[in-house]
N, C-alpha and C positions, 0 to 999 in steps of 0.2 A: 031339596027343592030350592032353597034360597041360593045355594051355590050355582045352580043352573040359571037362575034369573040374573045373578050378578055376572056370570060368564056371558050370557047372551047380550046383556046391556053393554058390557065392555067390548065385546066383539062388534056390536053395532056402532059404538062410539069411534072405533078406530077404522071403520070401513071406508072413510074418506080417503085414506091412504092405503091402497091395496094394489099390489102388483099381480098381474095375471100370470099365475104359476100353473104348473101341470102336476098331475099325480106321477110319482116315481114309477119307472118301468123296470129298473134293475135292482131296486132295494125296497124292502118293506117299510111300512110306516104310514100313518094317516096323514092327510093334509092338516095343517094347523088351521085354527079359526081365522087367522089373518096372517098375511105375509106382505111386507113392504120392503122393497129394495130401494134404497135412497136413489132418487132421480129416475126411477123407472116404473112406469105403469104398464106399458105394453112391450114385451120382449121382442127382439133381443135387447137385453140390457147392456149398456156400454159400461165396461169395467176398465177405466184408465190404468195404465201401468204406473207403478211406483206410488200407489195410494191404496187405501183400504176400500174394498167394496163393503157396504154396510147393509146387512139383512136384519130386519126387525120381524120377530115372530111372536105370535100370541097363540098359546095352546093350553089345553087342559091336561094335567097329569093323569094318566089312566090308572095309576096305582101309586103307592108309596115308593119312593126311590131315594136311595142314599146318595147316588152320584149319577151324572149324565156326561156324555161327551158327544162332540159333533164331528162328523166325518164328511169329507167332500170328495167327489169323484167327477172329473171332467171327461166327457165323451167327445173325442176329437176325431172328425172325419179325415181319413187318409185315403183318397181315391174311393175304391168300392167298399172299404172296411172302416169301421169306427173303433178306435182304440180307447179303452178305459184308462185314464191316467189319475191315480190317487193324488190329491192335492193336500200336502201337509199344512195343517192350520197352526202348528206349534202350540203355544199357550192358549191361543184362541179356541182350541178344541175343548177346553175345560168349561163346558156349558154352565156349570153351577157358578162360576166366577162372573158370568155376564148376565145373570138374571137381574132385572132392574126393579122387580117388585117383591122378591122373595129370596130365599137361600136354601141350600140343601142341608138336610134331607127335605124333600117335598112330600106333601100329603096327597093321597088319592083325591082327585077332583079339584085340586088347587089350580087356579088360572095363573099361568106363568107368562111373563113378558121377558123376551130374550133378545139380546142384540149380539149378532155375530159379525165380527170383522174379519175379512179375508184380504191379506195384502197381495196385490197383483205384482208379481215379480217381472222384471224386464226380460226374463228368459222366455216369457210368453210373447211371441211376435205380434206386433200391431196387425189388426185385421184378422186375427185368428178367430174363427167362429167355433163355438163348442156349446154343448149342453152340459150343465152341471147339476148333479143331484147332491143336495145337502141333507144329511140325516142326523137325527139325534137318537142316540141309543142309551139304554140304562147300564148299570154296572154289570149286568149279565149279557150285554151286547144284544139285548132285545130291542127292536125298533120301537120308537115312540112316535116320531113324526118324520116326514120326508117330503121335500119339495124338489121339483125339476124345473129348470129355467134355461132357455137359450141365452147365450151371452155373445158379445163381440168385444175383443180386446181393442182398446183405443190408445192413442198416444198419451203420454203423461199430460196432465192438465196444463202445465207450464208450456208444453210444446203446442197444445191446442190454442191457448190464448196468445202465444207468441207469434203464431202464423196468421192471425187475423189482421 
């Protein structure tokens, strides 16, 4: 009971910074208690090339887990079809390394704060619109949480500020 009260209090405290995300349609997993993408409240979120998109998540561990990893898939429209494009996160996929209030293994019911950084490569053309699903899975590949958010690739920040 105390865990639930702490979880609800924490979720309410961070509610001032919340991005309007959607439930995943292609992958399983619950929505987190809170999701905030730096600089974005109402999608599509701008993801400038050559910098990290920063996604902050708060969720409750549904069970004890030794490890977790994060996967990202971009859904890019090409004419009448939408292609799924797995986006490699490299070392950023190691979810346990980016918990800001805990470490793995995590306990069932533990409230976790997680910061995901995703580097936006220059190979993604400016003005590319896509929808990305970010999902966290456990060591058995069982989904824990999943968020879906529309994005738009923007020019590098230096290019944006240099053109003003």
